[in-house]
C-alpha positions as a Markdown table, in Angstrom:
| # | Residue | x | y | z |
|---|---|---|---|---|
| 1 | Met | -46.6 | 77.9 | -26.0 |
| 2 | Thr | -47.4 | 78.4 | -29.7 |
| 3 | Asn | -47.8 | 74.7 | -30.2 |
| 4 | Val | -50.4 | 74.6 | -27.3 |
| 5 | Lys | -52.5 | 77.2 | -29.1 |
| 6 | Lys | -52.5 | 75.2 | -32.3 |
| 7 | Ile | -53.7 | 72.2 | -30.3 |
| 8 | Tyr | -56.5 | 74.3 | -28.8 |
| 9 | Ile | -57.8 | 75.3 | -32.2 |
| 10 | Ser | -57.8 | 71.8 | -33.5 |
| 11 | Ile | -59.7 | 70.6 | -30.4 |
| 12 | Leu | -62.1 | 73.4 | -30.7 |
| 13 | Phe | -63.4 | 72.5 | -34.1 |
| 14 | Phe | -63.4 | 68.8 | -33.5 |
| 15 | Ile | -65.6 | 69.3 | -30.5 |
| 16 | Val | -67.9 | 71.7 | -32.4 |
| 17 | Ala | -68.3 | 69.2 | -35.2 |
| 18 | Ser | -68.9 | 66.2 | -32.9 |
| 19 | Leu | -71.5 | 68.0 | -30.8 |
| 20 | Gln | -73.6 | 69.6 | -33.5 |
| 21 | Ser | -75.9 | 66.6 | -33.8 |
| 22 | His | -76.9 | 67.0 | -30.1 |
| 23 | Gly | -80.0 | 68.9 | -29.2 |
| 24 | Gln | -79.6 | 72.6 | -29.9 |
| 25 | Thr | -82.2 | 75.3 | -30.5 |
| 26 | Ile | -81.9 | 77.2 | -33.7 |
| 27 | Glu | -81.1 | 80.5 | -31.9 |
| 28 | Ser | -78.5 | 78.9 | -29.7 |
| 29 | Lys | -76.9 | 77.2 | -32.7 |
| 30 | Met | -76.8 | 80.6 | -34.6 |
| 31 | Lys | -75.0 | 82.3 | -31.6 |
| 32 | Leu | -72.7 | 79.4 | -31.4 |
| 33 | Asn | -71.8 | 79.7 | -35.1 |
| 34 | Glu | -71.3 | 83.5 | -34.7 |
| 35 | Gly | -69.0 | 82.9 | -31.8 |
| 36 | Asn | -67.0 | 80.4 | -33.8 |
| 37 | Gln | -66.6 | 82.8 | -36.6 |
| 38 | Ala | -65.4 | 85.6 | -34.3 |
| 39 | Tyr | -63.0 | 83.1 | -32.7 |
| 40 | Lys | -61.5 | 82.3 | -36.1 |
| 41 | Asn | -61.2 | 86.0 | -36.8 |
| 42 | Gly | -59.3 | 86.4 | -33.5 |
| 43 | Asp | -62.0 | 88.5 | -31.8 |
| 44 | Phe | -62.1 | 86.4 | -28.6 |
| 45 | Asn | -64.1 | 88.9 | -26.6 |
| 46 | Lys | -66.9 | 88.9 | -29.2 |
| 47 | Ser | -66.8 | 85.1 | -29.5 |
| 48 | Ser | -67.1 | 84.8 | -25.7 |
| 49 | Ser | -70.2 | 87.1 | -25.8 |
| 50 | Asn | -71.8 | 85.0 | -28.5 |
| 51 | Tyr | -71.1 | 81.8 | -26.6 |
| 52 | Glu | -72.7 | 83.3 | -23.5 |
| 53 | Lys | -75.8 | 84.2 | -25.5 |
| 54 | Ser | -75.9 | 80.7 | -26.9 |
| 55 | Leu | -75.9 | 79.3 | -23.4 |
| 56 | Ser | -78.5 | 81.7 | -22.2 |
| 57 | Val | -80.9 | 80.3 | -24.8 |
| 58 | Asp | -79.9 | 76.7 | -24.3 |
| 59 | Glu | -77.8 | 75.5 | -21.3 |
| 60 | Lys | -77.6 | 72.1 | -22.9 |
| 61 | Asn | -75.4 | 73.4 | -25.8 |
| 62 | Leu | -72.2 | 71.7 | -24.6 |
| 63 | Ala | -70.2 | 73.0 | -27.6 |
| 64 | Ala | -70.9 | 76.5 | -26.3 |
| 65 | Phe | -69.4 | 75.6 | -22.9 |
| 66 | Tyr | -66.3 | 74.1 | -24.4 |
| 67 | Asn | -65.8 | 76.9 | -27.0 |
| 68 | Ser | -66.4 | 79.6 | -24.4 |
| 69 | Gly | -63.5 | 78.1 | -22.4 |
| 70 | Asn | -61.2 | 78.3 | -25.4 |
| 71 | Ala | -62.2 | 81.9 | -26.1 |
| 72 | Ser | -61.6 | 82.9 | -22.4 |
| 73 | Tyr | -58.2 | 81.2 | -22.5 |
| 74 | Met | -57.2 | 83.0 | -25.7 |
| 75 | Ser | -58.2 | 86.4 | -24.2 |
| 76 | Gly | -56.1 | 85.7 | -21.1 |
| 77 | Asp | -59.0 | 85.1 | -18.7 |
| 78 | Phe | -57.8 | 81.8 | -17.3 |
| 79 | Glu | -60.2 | 81.7 | -14.4 |
| 80 | Ser | -63.2 | 82.0 | -16.6 |
| 81 | Ala | -61.7 | 79.5 | -19.0 |
| 82 | Arg | -61.4 | 76.9 | -16.3 |
| 83 | Glu | -65.0 | 77.5 | -15.1 |
| 84 | Ser | -66.3 | 76.9 | -18.6 |
| 85 | Phe | -64.2 | 73.7 | -19.1 |
| 86 | Asn | -65.3 | 72.4 | -15.7 |
| 87 | Ser | -68.9 | 73.0 | -16.5 |
| 88 | Phe | -68.4 | 71.1 | -19.8 |
| 89 | Ile | -66.8 | 68.2 | -17.9 |
| 90 | Ser | -69.6 | 68.0 | -15.4 |
| 91 | Lys | -72.2 | 67.8 | -18.2 |
| 92 | Thr | -70.7 | 65.7 | -20.9 |
| 93 | Lys | -70.6 | 61.9 | -20.7 |
| 94 | Asn | -68.0 | 61.5 | -23.5 |
| 95 | Ile | -64.7 | 60.2 | -22.0 |
| 96 | Glu | -62.6 | 61.6 | -24.8 |
| 97 | Asp | -64.2 | 65.0 | -24.5 |
| 98 | Lys | -63.5 | 65.0 | -20.7 |
| 99 | Ser | -59.9 | 64.2 | -21.5 |
| 100 | Lys | -59.5 | 67.1 | -23.8 |
| 101 | Ala | -61.2 | 69.5 | -21.4 |
| 102 | His | -58.8 | 68.5 | -18.6 |
| 103 | Tyr | -56.0 | 68.9 | -21.0 |
| 104 | Asn | -57.1 | 72.4 | -21.8 |
| 105 | Ile | -57.4 | 73.3 | -18.1 |
| 106 | Gly | -53.9 | 72.0 | -17.6 |
| 107 | Asn | -52.8 | 74.3 | -20.4 |
| 108 | Ser | -54.4 | 77.3 | -18.8 |
| 109 | Phe | -52.4 | 76.7 | -15.6 |
| 110 | Leu | -49.2 | 76.1 | -17.5 |
| 111 | Thr | -49.7 | 79.3 | -19.6 |
| 112 | Glu | -50.6 | 81.4 | -16.6 |
| 113 | Tyr | -47.4 | 80.2 | -14.9 |
| 114 | Ala | -45.3 | 81.1 | -18.0 |
| 115 | Lys | -47.0 | 84.5 | -18.2 |
| 116 | Glu | -46.3 | 85.3 | -14.6 |
| 117 | Ala | -42.7 | 84.2 | -14.9 |
| 118 | Lys | -42.2 | 86.5 | -17.9 |
| 119 | Glu | -43.9 | 89.5 | -16.2 |
| 120 | Lys | -42.2 | 89.1 | -12.8 |
| 121 | Lys | -38.8 | 88.2 | -14.3 |
| 122 | Gln | -38.6 | 85.4 | -11.7 |
| 123 | Ala | -40.3 | 82.1 | -11.0 |
| 124 | Pro | -43.8 | 82.6 | -9.7 |
| 125 | Ser | -45.7 | 80.4 | -7.3 |
| 126 | Ser | -45.4 | 76.7 | -8.1 |
| 127 | Glu | -49.1 | 76.1 | -7.5 |
| 128 | Asn | -50.0 | 76.7 | -11.1 |
| 129 | Leu | -47.4 | 74.0 | -12.1 |
| 130 | Lys | -48.8 | 71.6 | -9.6 |
| 131 | Asn | -52.4 | 72.2 | -10.8 |
| 132 | Ala | -51.3 | 71.8 | -14.4 |
| 133 | Ile | -49.7 | 68.4 | -13.6 |
| 134 | Lys | -52.9 | 67.2 | -11.8 |
| 135 | Glu | -55.0 | 68.2 | -14.9 |
| 136 | Tyr | -52.7 | 66.4 | -17.4 |
| 137 | Gln | -52.7 | 63.3 | -15.2 |
| 138 | Gln | -56.5 | 63.4 | -15.1 |
| 139 | Ser | -56.6 | 63.9 | -18.9 |
| 140 | Leu | -54.4 | 60.8 | -19.3 |
| 141 | Arg | -56.7 | 58.8 | -17.0 |
| 142 | Phe | -59.5 | 59.4 | -19.5 |
| 143 | Asn | -57.3 | 58.9 | -22.5 |
| 144 | Pro | -53.9 | 57.2 | -21.9 |
| 145 | Asn | -53.0 | 57.6 | -25.6 |
| 146 | Asp | -53.1 | 61.4 | -25.6 |
| 147 | Glu | -49.5 | 62.2 | -26.6 |
| 148 | Asp | -50.0 | 66.0 | -26.2 |
| 149 | Ala | -51.1 | 65.5 | -22.6 |
| 150 | Arg | -48.2 | 63.2 | -21.9 |
| 151 | Tyr | -45.7 | 65.7 | -23.4 |
| 152 | Asn | -47.1 | 68.6 | -21.5 |
| 153 | Leu | -47.2 | 66.6 | -18.3 |
| 154 | Ser | -43.5 | 65.8 | -18.6 |
| 155 | Tyr | -42.7 | 69.4 | -19.4 |
| 156 | Ala | -44.7 | 70.7 | -16.4 |
| 157 | Met | -43.0 | 68.2 | -14.1 |
| 158 | Lys | -39.6 | 69.3 | -15.4 |
| 159 | Leu | -40.4 | 72.9 | -14.7 |
| 160 | Leu | -41.6 | 72.1 | -11.2 |
| 161 | Gln | -38.5 | 70.0 | -10.5 |
| 162 | Asn | -36.2 | 72.9 | -11.7 |
| 163 | Gln | -38.1 | 75.4 | -9.6 |
| 164 | Glu | -38.0 | 73.3 | -6.5 |
| 165 | Lys | -34.3 | 72.9 | -7.0 |
| 166 | Gln | -33.8 | 76.6 | -7.4 |
| 167 | Glu | -36.0 | 77.3 | -4.4 |
| 168 | Gln | -33.9 | 74.9 | -2.3 |
| 169 | Glu | -30.7 | 76.6 | -3.5 |
| 170 | Asn | -32.2 | 80.0 | -2.6 |
| 171 | Lys | -33.2 | 78.7 | 0.8 |
| 172 | Asn | -29.7 | 77.3 | 1.4 |
| 173 | Gln | -28.2 | 80.5 | 0.3 |
| 174 | Asn | -30.4 | 82.5 | 2.6 |
| 175 | Glu | -29.6 | 80.2 | 5.5 |
| 176 | Asp | -25.9 | 80.5 | 4.7 |
| 177 | Gln | -26.3 | 84.3 | 4.7 |
| 178 | Glu | -28.3 | 84.2 | 7.9 |
| 179 | Asn | -25.7 | 82.0 | 9.5 |
| 180 | Lys | -22.9 | 84.3 | 8.3 |
| 181 | Glu | -24.7 | 87.3 | 9.7 |
| 182 | Asp | -25.3 | 85.5 | 13.0 |
| 183 | Gln | -21.6 | 84.6 | 13.2 |
| 184 | Asp | -20.6 | 88.1 | 12.3 |
| 185 | Asn | -22.9 | 89.4 | 15.1 |
| 186 | Lys | -21.5 | 86.9 | 17.5 |
| 187 | Asp | -17.9 | 87.8 | 16.5 |
| 188 | Asn | -18.7 | 91.5 | 16.9 |
| 189 | Lys | -20.3 | 90.9 | 20.3 |
| 190 | Glu | -17.2 | 88.9 | 21.4 |
| 191 | Asp | -14.9 | 91.7 | 20.2 |
| 192 | Gln | -17.0 | 94.2 | 22.0 |
| 193 | Asp | -17.0 | 92.1 | 25.2 |
| 194 | Asn | -13.2 | 91.7 | 24.9 |
| 195 | Lys | -12.9 | 95.4 | 24.5 |
| 196 | Asp | -15.1 | 96.1 | 27.5 |
| 197 | Asn | -13.2 | 93.6 | 29.6 |
| 198 | Lys | -9.9 | 95.2 | 28.5 |
| 199 | Asp | -11.2 | 98.6 | 29.3 |
| 200 | Gln | -12.4 | 97.3 | 32.7 |
| 201 | Asp | -9.0 | 95.7 | 33.4 |
| 202 | Gln | -7.3 | 99.0 | 32.5 |
| 203 | Lys | -9.6 | 100.9 | 34.8 |
| 204 | Glu | -9.0 | 98.4 | 37.6 |
| 205 | Lys | -5.2 | 98.7 | 37.0 |
| 206 | Glu | -5.3 | 102.5 | 37.1 |
| 207 | Lys | -7.3 | 102.3 | 40.3 |
| 208 | Glu | -4.8 | 99.9 | 41.9 |
| 209 | Asp | -1.9 | 102.1 | 40.8 |
| 210 | Lys | -3.7 | 105.1 | 42.3 |
| 211 | Asp | -4.4 | 103.3 | 45.5 |
| 212 | Lys | -0.8 | 102.2 | 45.7 |
| 213 | Glu | 0.4 | 105.7 | 45.1 |
| 214 | Asn | -2.0 | 107.0 | 47.8 |
| 215 | Lys | -0.7 | 104.3 | 50.2 |
| 216 | Glu | 2.8 | 105.2 | 49.6 |
| 217 | Lys | 2.0 | 108.9 | 50.2 |
| 218 | Glu | 0.3 | 107.9 | 53.5 |
| 219 | Asn | 3.3 | 105.8 | 54.5 |
| 220 | Lys | 5.7 | 108.6 | 53.7 |
| 221 | Gln | 3.6 | 111.0 | 55.7 |
| 222 | Asp | 3.5 | 108.6 | 58.6 |
| 223 | Gln | 7.2 | 108.3 | 58.5 |
| 224 | Glu | 7.6 | 112.1 | 58.4 |
| 225 | Asn | 5.2 | 112.4 | 61.4 |
| 226 | Lys | 7.2 | 109.8 | 63.3 |
| 227 | Lys | 10.4 | 111.7 | 62.6 |
| 228 | Gln | 8.8 | 114.9 | 63.7 |
| 229 | Glu | 7.5 | 113.3 | 66.9 |
| 230 | Glu | 10.9 | 111.9 | 67.7 |
| 231 | Lys | 12.4 | 115.4 | 67.1 |
| 232 | Asp | 9.8 | 117.0 | 69.3 |
| 233 | Lys | 10.5 | 114.5 | 72.1 |
| 234 | Lys | 14.2 | 115.4 | 72.0 |
| 235 | Gln | 13.2 | 119.0 | 72.4 |
| 236 | Asn | 10.9 | 118.0 | 75.4 |
| 237 | Leu | 7.9 | 118.9 | 73.4 |
| 238 | Lys | 4.7 | 117.1 | 73.5 |
| 239 | Pro | 3.3 | 117.0 | 70.0 |
| 240 | Asn | -0.2 | 116.2 | 71.2 |
| 241 | Glu | -0.3 | 118.9 | 73.9 |
| 242 | Thr | -3.5 | 121.0 | 73.8 |
| 243 | Lys | -3.5 | 124.8 | 74.1 |
| 244 | Glu | -5.2 | 124.6 | 77.5 |
| 245 | Gln | -2.6 | 122.1 | 78.7 |
| 246 | Ala | 0.2 | 124.4 | 77.5 |
| 247 | Ile | -1.2 | 127.3 | 79.4 |
| 248 | Lys | -1.4 | 125.2 | 82.6 |
| 249 | Asn | 2.2 | 124.1 | 82.1 |
| 250 | Leu | 3.3 | 127.7 | 81.7 |
| 251 | Asp | 1.4 | 128.7 | 84.8 |
| 252 | Ala | 3.1 | 125.9 | 86.8 |
| 253 | Ile | 6.5 | 127.0 | 85.6 |
| 254 | Asn | 5.7 | 130.6 | 86.6 |
| 255 | Asn | 4.5 | 129.4 | 90.1 |
| 256 | Asp | 7.7 | 127.5 | 90.5 |
| 257 | Glu | 9.7 | 130.5 | 89.6 |
| 258 | Gln | 7.8 | 132.6 | 92.1 |
| 259 | Lys | 8.4 | 130.1 | 94.9 |
| 260 | Val | 12.1 | 130.2 | 94.1 |
| 261 | Leu | 12.1 | 134.0 | 94.3 |
| 262 | Leu | 10.2 | 133.9 | 97.6 |
| 263 | Lys | 12.8 | 131.5 | 99.0 |
| 264 | Val | 15.6 | 133.7 | 97.8 |
| 265 | Asn | 14.0 | 136.8 | 99.3 |
| 266 | Arg | 13.5 | 135.0 | 102.6 |
| 267 | Lys | 17.1 | 134.1 | 102.7 |
| 268 | Lys | 18.1 | 137.7 | 102.1 |
| 269 | Gly | 15.8 | 138.8 | 104.8 |
| 270 | Asp | 17.2 | 136.4 | 107.3 |
| 271 | Gln | 20.7 | 137.5 | 106.5 |
| 272 | Lys | 19.8 | 141.1 | 107.1 |
| 273 | Lys | 18.3 | 140.2 | 110.5 |
| 274 | Lys | 21.5 | 138.4 | 111.5 |
| 275 | Ser | 23.6 | 141.3 | 110.4 |
| 276 | Lys | 21.5 | 143.7 | 112.6 |
| 277 | Thr | 21.9 | 141.5 | 115.5 |
| 278 | Lys | 25.6 | 141.5 | 115.3 |
| 279 | Asp | 25.6 | 145.3 | 115.1 |
| 280 | Trp | 23.8 | 145.5 | 118.3 |
């Protein structure tokens, strides 16, 4: 941006010279000259202070507005520079002077963009470039033959084009990364679902095997019970007989035995009686 600074200086003294014939109070003119001298010496803060004093005495001193914008620009206060240039544009009727002021505003946006890019080590907001382009275009409307404005306009548009291209590439790259992450998450979810399904299938299979094993045990036990029942039947045993029923059955057997004994005893008694009769 060295060339831009040189253009600023040449514009500065052209404007000062062309505006000196306009109405200025002696005190305002003195402060303007002091500001110009400080500007040439590189003391931009002092020059700004003198320009402000010049304007406080005479707000019609257009050169002080314009030169104040240059001093603020050189000190890095771009916002103040633009305010001074815009004040100058609103007050002057000279078309060529309006063109130069718009050109300088464009330079302030372009320089601010370059400064931010250098400090941040990356492309800053493109708003400064867009604003610079608008100001250069406005400068060319007032003076279509301004080669400096035309060159800087082309330069700013090229920067904007490159930045928008880079921003689009970054956007595409971020979208690709997001899509990749989404796909990875989807794949991981599918893998987890498959694992869960596999684990569930394994659990169901284990349960089926266990149920089958229990069923086989039950069948085996049923078969053993049937065999035991058949065996018990052969031995005239009733497998389902209760304790009470068994006692009753035992009592019945005992009663039958007693009846048999009574019959036997009766027979013996009868035989004795018969024998006694014969003896008689």
